[in-house]
C-alpha positions in Angstrom: 36.8 3.9 31.2 38.7 2.6 28.4 36.7 -0.8 27.4 38.2 -3.8 25.7 37.3 -3.9 21.9 35.2 -7.0 20.9 33.9 -7.0 24.2 30.3 -8.5 24.6 27.7 -6.5 26.6 28.1 -8.7 29.8 31.6 -7.8 29.9 31.5 -4.1 29.4 28.2 -3.8 31.8 30.9 -5.9 34.8 33.8 -3.7 34.1 31.5 -0.7 34.7 29.7 -1.9 37.6 33.4 -3.1 39.3 35.0 0.3 38.3 31.8 1.9 40.0 32.3 0.0 43.0 28.4 -1.6 43.2 27.8 -5.2 44.0 25.2 -6.9 41.5 23.0 -7.0 44.0 23.0 -3.4 44.8 22.8 -2.9 41.0 19.7 -5.0 40.6 18.0 -2.9 43.8 18.8 0.6 42.1 17.0 -0.6 38.7 14.3 -3.0 40.4 15.6 -5.8 38.3 16.5 -9.6 39.9 19.8 -10.2 40.9 20.0 -13.3 38.5 19.4 -11.1 35.6 21.7 -9.1 36.5 23.8 -12.0 36.5 22.6 -13.5 33.5 23.5 -10.5 31.6 27.1 -9.9 32.8 27.4 -13.5 31.8 26.4 -13.0 28.2 23.2 -15.4 28.8 21.0 -12.3 28.2 21.0 -8.7 26.3 18.6 -6.2 27.8 16.1 -4.3 25.5 16.9 -0.5 25.4 14.8 0.8 28.1 16.7 -1.9 30.4 20.0 -0.9 29.2 18.8 2.8 29.8 18.4 2.3 33.6 21.3 0.1 33.9 23.5 3.1 32.2 22.1 5.4 34.3 22.6 3.8 37.6 26.0 3.3 36.9 26.7 6.8 35.0 27.3 5.1 31.7 27.1 8.2 28.9 28.7 9.6 25.8 30.8 6.9 23.5 30.9 4.6 26.5 26.9 4.4 26.2 27.2 3.9 22.7 29.9 0.9 23.0 26.7 -0.5 25.1 24.3 -0.2 22.6 26.6 -1.5 19.6 27.0 -4.4 21.7 23.7 -5.2 22.1 22.9 -4.5 18.3 21.0 -1.5 19.2 21.3 1.7 17.4 23.6 4.1 19.1 22.2 7.3 21.0 23.5 9.8 18.3 21.3 8.0 15.3 18.3 7.7 17.6 18.6 11.6 18.0 18.9 11.8 14.2 15.9 9.9 13.4 13.9 11.7 16.0 11.6 14.8 14.5 11.3 16.2 17.7 15.1 15.8 18.9 17.6 17.8 17.7 20.9 15.9 16.4 23.4 14.9 19.0 25.9 17.9 19.7 29.3 17.7 21.2 29.1 20.1 24.3 32.8 20.6 24.6 34.1 17.4 26.5 35.3 14.2 25.0 33.0 11.6 24.3 30.0 13.8 25.5 26.7 13.8 23.1 23.4 15.4 23.9 20.7 12.4 24.7 17.7 12.2 22.8 14.0 12.6 24.3 11.3 10.4 24.5 10.3 10.9 21.2 13.1 9.2 19.6 12.6 6.0 21.7 9.0 6.3 20.8 10.0 6.6 16.8 12.1 3.2 17.1 9.3 1.3 18.6 7.2 2.2 16.0 9.8 1.5 13.8 10.1 -2.1 15.0 6.5 -2.6 14.7 6.7 -2.7 11.2 10.0 -4.7 11.1 12.7 -2.2 10.8 14.5 -3.4 14.1 17.7 -1.3 15.0 20.3 -4.1 13.8 19.0 -3.7 10.0 19.3 0.1 10.2 22.5 -0.1 11.8 23.9 -2.3 9.0 22.8 -0.4 6.5 24.5 2.8 7.7 27.8 0.9 8.3 27.8 0.0 4.6 27.1 3.3 3.4 30.9 3.6 2.5 30.0 3.2 -1.4 30.2 5.1 -4.4 28.3 8.0 -4.8 26.2 6.1 -7.6 25.8 3.1 -5.7 24.1 5.5 -2.4 21.8 7.1 -5.0 20.4 3.9 -6.0 20.2 2.6 -2.3 18.4 6.0 -1.6 16.1 5.9 -4.1 15.2 2.1 -3.6 14.9 3.0 0.6 12.7 6.1 -0.3 10.2 4.2 -2.9 9.7 1.3 -0.4 9.0 3.8 2.6 6.8 5.6 0.3 4.6 2.4 -0.5 4.8 1.5 3.1 3.4 4.9 3.8 0.7 4.6 0.8 -0.4 1.1 2.3 -0.7 2.1 6.1 -2.8 5.1 4.9 -4.9 3.1 2.6 -8.5 1.7 3.1 -8.0 -0.8 0.3 -5.1 -3.5 0.1 -6.6 -5.7 -2.7 -7.7 -5.6 -6.4 -9.8 -7.4 -9.0 -8.5 -7.2 -12.6 -10.9 -8.4 -14.9 -9.3 -9.7 -17.8 -11.4 -12.5 -19.7 -13.5 -10.0 -22.0 -13.8 -11.5 -25.6 -12.0 -8.2 -27.0 -9.0 -9.4 -24.8 -8.1 -12.1 -26.9 -7.3 -10.2 -29.8 -4.5 -8.6 -28.1 -1.0 -10.1 -28.3 -0.1 -11.8 -25.0 3.0 -9.2 -24.3 0.5 -6.6 -25.0 -1.9 -7.8 -22.2 1.3 -8.3 -20.2 1.9 -4.5 -20.3 -1.7 -3.4 -19.7 -1.9 -5.9 -16.7 1.6 -4.7 -15.2 0.5 -1.0 -15.5 -2.8 -1.8 -13.5 -0.6 -3.2 -10.6 1.5 -0.4 -10.5 -1.2 1.9 -10.5 -2.9 0.0 -7.7 0.1 -0.2 -5.9 0.8 3.4 -5.8 -2.5 3.7 -3.7 -1.4 0.9 -1.0 -2.7 -2.3 -2.8 -0.8 -5.3 -2.6 -2.8 -8.2 -3.0 -4.4 -9.1 -6.8 -6.8 -10.9 -8.1 -6.8 -11.2 -12.1 -10.1 -12.8 -13.8 -8.8 -14.4 -16.8 -10.0 -16.3 -19.8 -9.9 -20.1 -20.3 -6.6 -21.1 -21.7 -5.0 -17.8 -20.8 -2.9 -18.7 -17.6 0.1 -19.5 -19.1 0.3 -16.4 -21.0 -1.0 -13.7 -18.6 -0.5 -15.0 -15.2 2.8 -17.0 -15.1 5.0 -14.4 -16.9 3.2 -11.7 -14.2 3.8 -14.2 -11.1 7.5 -14.6 -12.5 8.0 -10.7 -12.6 6.6 -9.9 -9.7 8.6 -12.7 -7.7 11.7 -10.5 -8.8 10.7 -7.6 -7.1 12.3 -6.8 -3.7 9.6 -5.1 -2.4 6.9 -4.4 -1.8 6.1 -8.3 -2.0 2.7 -8.5 -4.0 0.4 -11.2 -3.8 -1.1 -12.5 -7.4 -3.8 -14.8 -8.1 -6.2 -15.8 -10.7 -9.9 -17.1 -11.4 -11.0 -18.7 -14.9 -14.6 -17.0 -15.8 -15.4 -19.9 -18.7 -17.7 -17.6 -20.6 -17.4 -13.5 -20.5 -21.3 -12.8 -19.0 -20.5 -9.2 -17.9 -18.5 -7.3 -15.5 -20.5 -7.8 -12.6 -20.2 -11.7 -12.9 -16.1 -11.3 -13.7 -16.0 -9.5 -10.0 -18.2 -11.8 -8.4 -15.5 -14.8 -9.2 -13.5 -13.3 -6.8 -16.1 -13.2 -3.9 -14.3 -16.0 -1.6 -11.2 -14.3 -2.3 -11.8 -10.5 -1.3 -13.7 -12.0 1.9 -15.2 -9.0 3.9 -12.9 -6.3 3.2 -13.0 -3.6 0.5 -11.5 -3.9 -2.7 -10.6 -1.7 -6.0 -11.8 -3.1 -9.4 -9.6 -2.2 -12.2 -10.1 -2.4 -16.0 -7.0 -2.8 -17.9 -8.1 -1.8 -21.3 -9.4 2.1 -19.9 -5.8 3.6 -19.1 -5.5 7.0 -17.5 -3.5 9.3 -20.2 0.1 10.0 -18.8 0.9 12.3 -21.8 -1.5 14.9 -20.7 -1.6 14.8 -17.0 1.0 14.9 -14.0 -1.8 14.1 -12.2 -2.3 10.5 -13.4 -0.2 8.4 -10.7 -2.0 10.2 -7.9 -5.6 9.9 -9.0 -6.1 6.4 -7.6 -4.4 7.9 -4.3 -6.8 10.9 -4.4 -9.9 8.6 -4.8 -8.6 6.0 -1.9 -8.7 9.0 0.5 -12.1 10.3 -0.5 -13.2 6.5 -0.2 -11.7 6.5 3.3 -13.5 9.9 4.3 -17.1 8.4 2.9 -17.0 5.6 5.1 -16.4 3.0 2.7 -19.4 3.7 0.4 -19.1 2.6 -3.3 -16.9 5.4 -5.0 -16.9 5.4 -9.0 -14.5 7.1 -11.0 -16.1 9.4 -14.0 -15.1 11.5 -16.5 -17.0 13.9 -19.1 -17.3 13.1 -22.4 -19.0 14.3 -25.5 -23.1 13.4 -25.0 -22.7 10.9 -28.0 -20.0 8.8 -26.7 -22.2 8.4 -23.3 -24.5 5.5 -24.7 -21.4 3.4 -25.2 -20.8 2.3 -21.8 -21.5 2.7 -18.0 -23.1 6.3 -17.3 -24.2 8.3 -13.9 -26.1 10.9 -13.1 -24.9 13.2 -10.3 -25.9 16.0 -8.4 -25.2 19.1 -9.6 -23.0 20.1 -6.2 -19.9 18.3 -5.5 -20.1 17.2 -1.8 -16.0 16.9 -1.2 -13.6 17.7 -3.9 -14.2 16.2 -7.2 -16.6 13.9 -5.2 -20.5 13.9 -6.2 -23.4 12.0 -4.9 -24.7 9.8 -7.4 -28.5 10.0 -8.4 -28.7 7.5 -11.2 -26.6 5.0 -13.1 -27.4 3.2 -16.5 -25.2 0.6 -18.5 -25.1 1.7 -22.2 -28.3 3.7 -22.2 -30.1 4.5 -25.1 -28.9 7.7 -27.4 -32.0 9.3 -26.3 -32.9 8.1 -23.0 -32.9 11.3 -20.2 -29.6 10.6 -18.6 -27.6 10.7 -22.0 -28.6 14.0 -22.3 -28.4 15.5 -18.9 -26.0 17.8 -17.9 -24.6 16.2 -14.7 -24.1 12.8 -16.6 -20.7 11.5 -16.5 -19.2 8.6 -18.3 -17.8 5.7 -15.8 -13.8 4.8 -16.1 -13.0 1.7 -15.2 -12.0 2.4 -11.7 -14.1 1.2 -8.6 -13.7 1.3 -4.9 -16.2 -1.0 -3.4 -17.3 -2.6 -0.2 -17.9 -6.3 0.0 -21.4 -5.8 0.1 -21.7 -5.6 -3.7 -21.1 -9.4 -3.8 -24.4 -10.4 -2.1 -26.0 -8.2 -4.6 -24.4 -9.4 -7.6 -25.4 -12.7 -6.3 -29.0 -11.9 -5.9 -29.3 -10.5 -9.4 -27.9 -13.4 -10.8 -30.2 -15.6 -9.5 -32.9 -13.5 -10.5 -31.3 -14.6 -14.1 -29.6 -11.0 -14.8 -27.2 -12.0 -18.1 -25.1 -10.1 -18.7 -24.2 -9.4 -15.1 -23.2 -5.5 -15.1 -21.8 -3.9 -12.2 -23.1 -0.7 -13.1 -26.9 -2.7 -12.4 -25.8 -4.2 -9.3 -24.5 -0.4 -7.9 -27.9 0.9 -9.2 -29.8 -1.9 -7.4 -27.9 -1.0 -4.2 -28.7 2.9 -4.6 -32.3 2.2 -4.7 -32.2 -0.1 -1.7 -31.0 3.3 0.3 -26.9 2.7 -0.4 -25.2 6.1 -0.7 -23.1 5.9 -4.1 -20.4 8.6 -5.0 -18.4 9.3 -8.2 -15.5 11.0 -8.4 -14.5 13.1 -11.6 -10.7 13.0 -12.6 -8.6 15.4 -13.6 -7.2 13.3 -16.5 -8.7 11.9 -19.5 -8.5 8.0 -20.4 -7.7 5.9 -23.5 -10.0 3.4 -23.9 -8.6 0.4 -25.7 -12.0 -1.5 -25.3 -13.8 0.3 -27.7 -11.2 0.4 -30.3 -10.6 -3.8 -29.7 -14.5 -4.2 -30.1 -15.0 -2.3 -33.3 -11.5 -4.4 -34.2 -13.2 -7.8 -33.3 -16.7 -6.5 -35.5 -14.6 -6.0 -38.2 -13.0 -9.3 -38.4 -16.2 -11.2 -37.9 -17.6 -9.5 -40.9 -14.5 -10.5 -43.0 
């Protein structure tokens, strides 16, 4: 049957029904629908969903290009596109007769239902494909954008953590120019986004909102995809990392979160693994039922007293994951934890459950100053909570130590 170009679905359906010599009532009975619904379809008041359209097409013997015309009139993807997108269904193949195309199996329909669930409707996909008659360079740009976005969506769906706290209120941060701090913070956001994080909380010092938060918010607003959420809290006085994290308790709520220290960058120069490290940690965190997980690295013994330290169990329980037997913030050089072979330096990457906020608040009420995150985790461990360490493959470049030394030098002048 020849269809008239520009017909809406109801006209196409009526033409097909009349050609088949079937009344509206008889068609309604064949497909188990109300006759009034059939009437509304043919008058253009309604458009069917894919499943209903397939039932109507089967009852009227519609197939091939005529069936594709039905789908397109309803702003649905045609059968060949469905077949090509399904992993289980082979691409549509001409069987030797004009307009006859292989039909997709149920897996193709299931695929579209899943795509619809995340907002990737058939109309959008069809518009994208219809507008692909562009230059090779434009196609490459479009492909890169689509691939990047889909990868981020996949990371988001698999990740157990979607929010991150980035403390940047320490005294050493004030010695850095604003544009350098902006670069460090953007690098942290990009690193966390690769692990499925899309909500970010900056902990800032008083007076740095305009220099740090506003420019970052403007930059993130320009992103086409994904859409990041950025907020900030002010830590009036730097009273320890634990105190900085506690500022975001109401924002984080009852969800797990990630803590990132912007002055502890993973070294991109020495390892291709850097972009994947947080993703590996995220999966490990999920496998550990969201028990606290801390990034660590081996360092020379003389460097251990400069920051947080964990003493790990000798045997790993999973790939690069170890049970933690003790934690301490800046131990004395001769303390046993500083000379133990299984001790590692903490790197500023923490995957944490929301229960840590209650512990931080308890320690704050006891007068702990400064309020350190390491000490809160050790308190949790002693209460029976299992803590784990994840040994990074790459090394870090710790700006914090350099900045702190510069601050001491300036203070002596």
